N, C-alpha and C positions, 0 to 999 in steps of 0.2 A: 178404339177401333175394333169392330167385330172381327172374329177369326174368319179368314177367307179360305181356310184349308178346304180342298176339294174343287175350288174354282179353276177354270181354264182361262189364263190370261193371254190376251192377244192371239187367241186361237192356237197357242203353241206351248205355253208353259203351264203344266198341271201342278198346282200347289199341293204339296203332300202334308206338311205340318209347319206350324209356326215355331221358329227356333229363337227368336228374340223380338223384343218390343221396346221401342224408344219413344222419346217425345216427338220425334218428327216422322218416323216411319217404323214399319214392322218388317222383319226379315223371315222368309219362308224357305224351307228346303223344297225344291221342285224338280220336275222332270221336263227336260226339253224334248217334247214329243217328236220334233222334227229330226233331231240328231240322236235321240235316245240316250241322253246322258243327264246326270244330276247337275243342278245349278242352284245358286242362291238368288232369290228374287226379293228385292227391297221395294216395298210399296209405301208410298207417302200416305199419311192419314188423310181421310176425305176432307176434313175441315181446312187443312192446309193446302189442298189441291186447288182451292178456289182463290188462293193468294198468289198473285203473279210473282212476288218477290221470293216466296218459298219454292215455287215451281222452278224459277230461274236458278236458285241456289242448288236445287236437286239435280237439275240438268248439268250445271257446272261441275258438280261432283263427278258425273259420268265423263265429262270432257277432261277433267283433271286427271283421272285415273287412266282414261283411254289414251291420253297423250304420253303416258309412261309405259314402256315395255321393259320390264325387269323381273327376273325370277323371284325376287323377294317382295313384289308388290302384287296384291290381289288384282287379277285382270278383270276389266269390265268388258262384257260381251255384247250387250244390247241395252237399249233404253227406248221407252215409248209411252204411249197413252192407250190404255185398254178401251176399245170402243165396241167390242162385241159382247160385253157382259157387264159385270160390276165396274163402274167408272173408277179408274185407278191410274195414277202416274207411277211407272215402275222402272226399276234398274236391275239388269241381270248381270251377275258376277259369277266367277268360278266358285264352286263350293269347296271350302276348306274343311275337311273332316279332321278335327283335332281339338285343341284347347287354346285358350288365351294365355298370355304371359301372366295375367292377373291370377289365373288358376294355379299356375306353377308357383307364383310367389306365395299364394295362400297355403299351398301344400308343403313347400320346402322351407319357407321363412327366408333365409338368405342363401345365396349361391356361393359355391367355391369360386375363387378368383378366375381360374382358367375357364370354368363353365360360363361365368358372366361375360367374359370376353368373347367366347364362342357365340353367345346370343347377340351381343352388341355389334359384332362384325357385320352380319347380314342386314341388321337394322340400319346401320350407318351407310352400308353399301347402297341400299335402296334409296335412302334420303339423299345421298350424294348424286345419284342419277336424277332425282327430282330437282335438286338445287342447280345442277348443270343446265336444266331447261328453264330456270327461273321460277320454278314452282315451289311454294312453301306449304308444308302440310298443316301447320298451326294447331294440331290437336294430337300430338304424340303422347300416348299414355299406354300402360300395360293392357288395357281393354282393347286397344286397336292394334295390338301385335299378336298375330296368330301363329301357332306352331302346329303344323300338320302331323298326322300319324307317322309320316315318313321322316319327320324331324326337320322339315323345311320351315324357315321363319318367313312370315308374310306380313307386310304392313297393309292395313285396311283403312277404309273410311277417309277419303280425301274430300269429305263434305265441307270442310272449312278451308280447303286449299285456295291459294291465291297466286297468280302469276301472270306474265304477259300473254300466255296462251289462252287462259280462261277468264281473265278479268278478276275483279275483286268481289268477294262475297261477304266481307265484314268491314265496317267502317267505324271510326272513332265516334262519329255523330250518333250512331245508334245507341250508344251507351250500354250495349249488351255484349258481354263477353261470353262467347259460345263454347269455348274449350273447357277442360276440366281444371278447376282452380289450383289443384296441387301441383300441376305441371306448367302453369302459365308463367311466362317471363315477366319481369317488372314492367317492361315497356308495353306489353299487352294489357296489363292491369291498369297502368296509368293513362296510356294514350290510345289503346285499341289498335296499335300498329304492330306489325311483325315482319321479319325477314328471315333469311336462312339462319341467322344467329339465334332467333327465338326457338327454332327446332333444335339447335345445338343445346340450348338451355334445357329443353324438355328431356332430351336424351340423357343429359347429365343428371337430371333428377331421377330418371328411370334407372340409370346405372347406380346411383347412390342407394336407391331402394333395393336393387338386386344384391348389392354388396353388403348392406347393413341389415336388410330385412325390415326396414321401416322408412317412412317418408321423413324428409328433413324437418317439416313443421306439422304440427297437429293443433287443432283448436275446435271449439264448439260450433263455430259457424264458418262457412266458406269465405265470408268477408274478412274475418280475422286472419285466415290463412293467406288470402291475397295480400293483406296489409303486411304480414310477416315477410312475404316474398319481396315486397318493395323496400322494406326498411331494415330487415335483418340479414346477416350473412349466413349462408348455408354452412352448417357445421363441417369441419374437416373430416375426411373419410377416416384418417388414422386415429381420430378421437373416439371412433366407434369400433374400429377394427385395426388392431396393432399389426397384424400380419400383412396389411396392404402395402405394396411397394410405394416408396415416396413419389416416384414418377407418376403412378396412377392417382395418388392423392392429389398431386399438383394438377393433373389433367382434369379431374372431376371439379376441382376448385376453380380452374380457369373457365371451364365450360358452363359453370353456374354462377359466374360473376354477375353482379347487378348491372355493371356497365357493359353494354353489348360489344364495345370496342375491345374489351379485354378477353373476349371469347374467341375460339377458333371461328374463322369466317364462315365456313361451310361444313357440312357433314363429312365431306371429303378430307378436309384438313384434320378434323377430329379423328377420322379413320386412320390417317397416316400415323398420327402420334400414338394411337392405341395399338396399331400393328407393330410399331417399334417396341412398345412395352411388352407385347406378346413375344416378340423375338428375344428380348432380354430374359423373359421368363423361361422360354423354351427355344433355344437356337435352331431346332429342327423346323420351326415355323418359317424360317427364312427362305421361302420359296413362293412361287406364284399361287395366289389365293383367289379363286373365282367368286367367293362369297355365296356359294349355293348351299347345298345340303351339308351342314356341319354336324359334328358328332353331338347333336343335341338329343338328350334322352327324353322321350315323350312320357307323359304321365302313364303309369302302369295301370292297366285294368285288371280286375280280379280274374285269375285263371279259371277256366272252366274245367270241371272234373272230366277226365277221359273215361269214356265208356268202353269197357272191355268187349272185344268182338267175340261173339259166341259162335262156335262151329256147329252148324246145323247137323243133327243126327241123320245118318244115311238109312233110308228105309229099304228093307229087303222084302221084296214081294214074291209071292208064290201063287201058282194057279189055285183058284178056289172054285169049288162046284157050287153054283147057286141053287137054293131051294125054291120051291113054289111060293113060299111065304115072302122070301126076299124079292122075287120077281114082282109080286103084287105090290109090295111097298114102293118099289121103284116106279111103277105105273102111277101110283097115287101121288108120288112126288112130282112126276111130270105133269099130272093134271093140275096140281096146285101151282106149279110154275107157270103153266099156261094161263091160269086165271090171273096171276100176278102180272104177266106180260100184257094181257088184255087190259087190265086196270091201268097199267102204266101208259099204254097207248091212248086210253081215253083222257088221262090227265094231260098228256102231251098235246092232244088235239085241242083240249080246252085252253091250254096255255097258248097255243098257236093262234087260236081265235082271239083270245084276250090281247095278245101282242099285236095282232093284225088290226084289231079295232083301235087299240091305243095308238099305233103308228098312224092310222088314218086320222084319228082325232088330233094328233099332234102336228102332222104334216099338212093335211089338206082339210081336216074337219074344223069344228069350232075351237079346238084347242091349239090351232096353229097360230101362236102369238109371237110377236117380234119384240126383242129386248130393245128398249129405247136408249140410245147412247147419250151421254152427258154433253150438252151443248152450251151450258151456262158460261158466260164470259166471252163467247165467240160472237161473230157478226151473223146476220141473217144468211148471207151467202155461204159462210162457212158451215152453218147449220144445215143448209140445203145440201151441200156437198157430202155431208156425213149421213144425213137421213135418207136422201133419195135413193142411194144404192140399195137400201134395205126394203125398197118398195113402199116407203111411207111418204106422206106429204107434210110439208112444213107450212103452218098458217099462223100469221101474226094476229092475235086476238086482242091485244091491248098494248098501248104505248104508255109507259108509266115513268114518272120522275123517280130518280134514285141518286142518293148522295155518293154512293160507292162505285156503282157500275157506270162506265163512260157511255156517252150518247151513242146509240146504234148497236150496243152490245146487249146480249140476251140476259135478262134477269132470272127467268124461270121458264121451265117447260112443263107441259101437262100432257102425258105423264112425265114425271121427273126422270133423270138419268137412272137406268137400272130397272125402271118399271117396264111393263109389257103392254102391248097393244095389238089389236087384230091386224093381220097383214092387209096392206092397202089403206090403213087408217091414217088419220091426221094427227100430227103432234102440234099442239097449240103452244105458241110462243108469246111471252111477254117481253117486250123490247124496251130498253131504257131510253128515256128522253134526256138523260143526264140530270145534273142537279137542278132542282126547281128554283129558278131565279126570276125576278121581276125588276124592270128598270124604274127607278124613281122618276116620276114625270117632271117636265119643265114647268115651274110655277112662278118664276121671276116676273114681276110686274102684274100678277093677278091679285085680286082681293083675297083675303083669308078664306072666305066662303068658297070662292071658285077653286082655290088651291086644295081645300079639303075635299071637294067633290072629285077633283082630278086624282088625288092620292087614293081615295077609296074605290075608284074604278078598278084598281088592282087590289089583290088581297093584302093590302098594307094598312097600317094603323096610324092615324094622325096623333102625334104626341103633343108636346107643349107648344104654345104659340107665344113667342117672346117679341116684345117691341123694343127697338133701339133707334137712336137718331141716325139719319143717313142724309148725306148731301147729294146723293145720286138718285135715289128712289123717292118719289113723292109720298107724302104721309098717307098711311092706310093701305099700302101695297106691299106685296111680298118681296123681300130682298133675296132670300136663299132658303135652302132646306138642308138638314143634316140627317142622313147622308145626302150628299150633293145630287142634283138632278143628273140622270143618266147612269148612276151607280146601280149595278146588279145586286139585288139583295134577296134574302130568303122570304118566304111567305110569312105574313104577320109581323114583319119588321116595323118598328116604330119610327116614324118620320117626323122630326121636329121642324117647326116653321118659324122663320125670322121675319118680322113685319116692321116696316119703316114708321117712325114717329115724325118723319120730316127732318128739316134742318134744325139743329139746336139753336135756340135764341139765347144771347148773352147780353146782360146789362152793361152799358158803357159808362166808365168813369169820366169825369171832366178833367182835362189836362191843360186848360187855359192858364197861361202864366207859368206853367210848370216847365221843367227842363224838357227840351225836345228829345234828348237821348232817353230819358225815363219813359216818355210816352211811346217811343219806338219799341223799347224792350218789353214793356208790360203788355202792350197791345199784341205784339207778336207772340208772346207766351200764351195769351188768351185765345190764340187760334185765328187771329185776324190777319189779313194781308194789308200792310200799312203803306200808304203812298204819302211821302213827305215832300213839301214844297218850301221855298225860302223867299222872304220878302223884307224890304226895309220897313221899319216902323219907328215912329217918333216916341211912342210911349212904352212899348213892350221891350224889355231888355233883350239884348242880343242872345240868340240860341234858346229863347223861351218860346212856348207855343202861343201863337197869335189866335188861331181858330182850329176847330175840328169838325168833321162831318162823317157820320151822324154825331150830333152833339152829346155831351155828357148827360146821363139820365135816361137816354133812349135805349131800346133793345135792338140788336142787330143779329143777322145770321152768323153763327160761328163759321169762320172760314171766309166771311165776306170781306169787303174792302172798307177801310177807314182812312180818310184823308186828313192830314194835319199840315198847318202852315207855321213855319218856324221863323222867328225874327232874325234879320241880319243886322239889327240895331238901327239908329237914326240915319236919315238920308244925308244930313249935313253934319259937318264938323268944323272945328276952328284950328287954324295953324298956330301951334303953341309958340310963345316967344322964347321958350327955353331952347329952341332949336339953334338960335344964334350962339356962336362960339363952341358948339358941340363938334366933336370929331366927326369927320365926313361920313364914315360908315354907320356910326351910331345914329346920326341924324336921319340918314336914309331909312334905317330900320324902323325908327319911331314913326316917321311919316307914313310909311307903307302899312304899319299896324293900324293906322287910322283910316285905311282904305283909299289912300292917295297914291297916285303914280309920281315917281320921283325922277328928275333929270339932274345930273351932277355936272357943273361947269367948273373945271379947275383953272386957277390963275397963280402966278408967281412961281418961285422955285423952292419954296419950303417943302421939305420931305413930309412933315406932319401937316396934313390938310385939315383946317377947321372952317366952319361955315362963316362967311363974311356977310352974305346977303341972301334973302328968301323972296321969291316972287311966286304968287301974291305975298304981300307983307304979312308979318306975324299978326295974330288976332283977327285975321280976315276969315269970314264964314264962307266955306266952299263945299260943293257937292263931293260926296265920296266918289272916287274914281277920277277926280280932276287931276291935271298935271301941275306939279309944283317943281319949280326950278330952284336949285340951291347953288350958290357960287362959293367955292371953297378955295382957300389958299393959305 
């Protein structure tokens, strides 16, 4: 991003100098010309300002910090979109003149225990206020902890904050961890989720670094460090510093536990335990503590050498009698002075003329040009509402397909945002028609040639034409396309066509004389619908096939109907002579198996009944289904 120093943002904030530059935004020291005070202005990089998700995250940063009112949190004062000059999404914060905790760590190495607690107290106090509102910072690190020249500790950059007030700005689905890896909790690394206990973990790591002068883990790559946070235990404080109280060692260990449930629930809980340790170290601390300006020693700047004040010598004057020569010299000096005055007046006149001409050129002459505001991403009505008050016209000159910009939104303006145009001129707009998509035409039932013509009427490409059997679509006509008809596809998408070969023909085997059950199974498996009938037959064995239609050797439509006639055996049978003297029930079962109906007539008083007589008599030829009477006794 180019340096914007010297620009006037939103007609109010005069950028003085760039003080920091990050991956998302640059920060400038600026003057609030309305209130005549210094402020810090954070400006999003232009390429990110076109991304709605980044702009949303930037605005949520303002909402996150604005929702908090605490003396140890950097106050957000304003937020907006610069439309009167260089296009810029900006955030205005109070200017903290001082240093970051990182600079203190780089200068001192490790802190004395009491000094470290003095720094941690306002940090935890600020986070406790955020946690009480359900806001989680998610990016606590020494670079985001500022110490003013007066010794006040301030937490900055709620750009990753999340809570009920501001919504979420980071998700596990994004697979992107935005915080600094050395201070990320295991749950942030593994699942991309964070709550107040994640802030407690980060503060625990910061405290460890302040007390030992080093981070708990170091490696060649950030991924390795993140892996160590997930899998390794943080070294105990007393292993690095023997003079640390055991209670402080335990507190740092619990706050940096891999399991979030083992940590203090909020920064407030952490602060209570730290305050008790502070009282144990110095009982005089057992009093109300507002957590404001603590005895934090700022980084010392080099002292300037004092300049000794010199006493001006006192002149003693005496009356002097002027000579003629001296009077002449004075007159010559006056003449020279008069010439210089006249020359200066001429220069002033020329400058006045130049300024007047320049003012006329700029304000009413050919040089009076208007800066075009950025309208990319907005609708036509929104563009008009921004452009019209500047005395400019908005004209749509082209509607263009665009894969990224939604339909009805502006893709480009001519001149572009930040460019200049004559007063009363027209800003040409190119408006998105949305993604370029075409519907695959309906081709079912058409010939392949007609389907090809229908597809090529749109900027689509006919792909492969494949033939398959179909019982629904006649031979030679289109069954379907891939993608399917009605699907919206991009330009030059290949459309494959499926054409019917008609109904598949299958050769029939002959099942005459074969088992009816075999015929039923095999014909059904071959894809036919089988209709079976039954009839008496004197020559074909019972349950064998008497006839089939279509006959064996012919071809038939797969899925078509095949009829078979199955034998019920001969129509006539003989009454066997063995039935005489048989037990009554056995005789009845045997006769019924021959297809006869049986009537039993009991006589006598014997408990065991046997057949005495049969009517018709044994060896008589009878029709199946006839009635046979047996007398048993």
